[in-house]
N, C-alpha and C positions, 0 to 999 in steps of 0.2 A: 584164529588159526595159528599164528606165529607167536604163541605166549611162551613165557618162561616156563621152562621144564618139558617142553615138547621134543620128543625123539623126532630126528629126520635123518635123511639119507643125502650125502653130498652127491650131486649129479653132474658136477662140473669142476674142473681143476685138479690139482694135484692129489688131492684126497678122495676124488671120484669113487663112489661105490663104499664109503666108511660111514658108519653111524655116528652121529653127534647129538648132542642135546643143545637146546638154546639158553643160552646163560643170561643174556642181556638183550633188550630190543633197544636199537639205537635211534632209528627213526622209521618211516613208512617203507625204506628201501633195504635197510641193513639190520643185521643182528649179530651177536658175539655168538660162537659156538664153542664147543669143548668136546671132548670124549675120545672116541677112535681117531678123531683128526687132531691136527694142531688147534690149539686155542687161538682164535683169529676172528676178525670181522669177516662177515660173508653177506654177499647179496641174497636176498630171499630167492630170487628165480633160480640160483643155483643149488636150492633145497628142494627136497620131496618130503613133506611133513608125513609122520606116522600117526597112527591113531593112540599109541601110547604116550602118557606123560611121567614125569619124575616129579617128586616132591624137592623142590630146590628153591632157594631164596635168590632175590636178584643178586647179580654179580658173585654168584657162589664161586668158591676156591676150586681149584683143580683137585684137591683131596676130597671135596664135598661130592663132585662130580665122579671120581674114582669110587668111593663108596656106593654111591646110586648104582652105577654100572656094575659093580660086584653083585649087589642084590638081583640084578637080572640075568647074571651070569655071562657078562660081557666084558673082555679085556679091553684097557684104557692104554693109549699111547701114552708112554713116559720117556721123557728124555732126560739125559743127564746135562748139566752145565759142562763146557769144554775146560780143561785144565790149563791154567794161565801159564805160558813159557815166557822167558825172557827172549827177547827178539835179538839176534845176533848183531853185532856192531859190524858197519860196513868196512872192507878193508880199505886202505888209502891207496890209491894208484898213482903212479907218475912221480914227477920230481916233488919235493917238499918245496913249500912256498918260498922260503929263504934262498934257495938257489934257482932263480929265474934266469932265462937266457935272454940277452939283449934282444931288442926288435930290430929285425932286419929292414932296411930301407929299400923301397922299391926303386929301380932303374927305370927312368923314363925312356922309351923308345922315340927315336927322331921321327918326325912326321915328314913324309915325301910329298912334295910338291905335284899337283895334278898336271897331267900333260894334256894339252889340248890337241885335238885331232885336226888335222887339216884336209 
């Protein structure tokens, strides 16, 4: 039932209600899905298999899945990688290390003698 190329609908999680296709079968519980959802490992109990299948090879690339979905008239979720930006350097706070203030000595308080009650 859960073979490579089987169309399914996600019924749980962030991508619930979206169509996907099984790209790889990992073991008896997990498969890798791609399509209108994010390409990711998915538990089989979170999928509702459909009767349609697509002609895909095992571990098909995202481009292969996109072409197969376009033949069915479905759109595929595509994401762009984030642009790399330089991280700002942290501002230096306080006094520079060369100008350290001397440590203050703690003054000891005199201890009072206990008074006995008579």
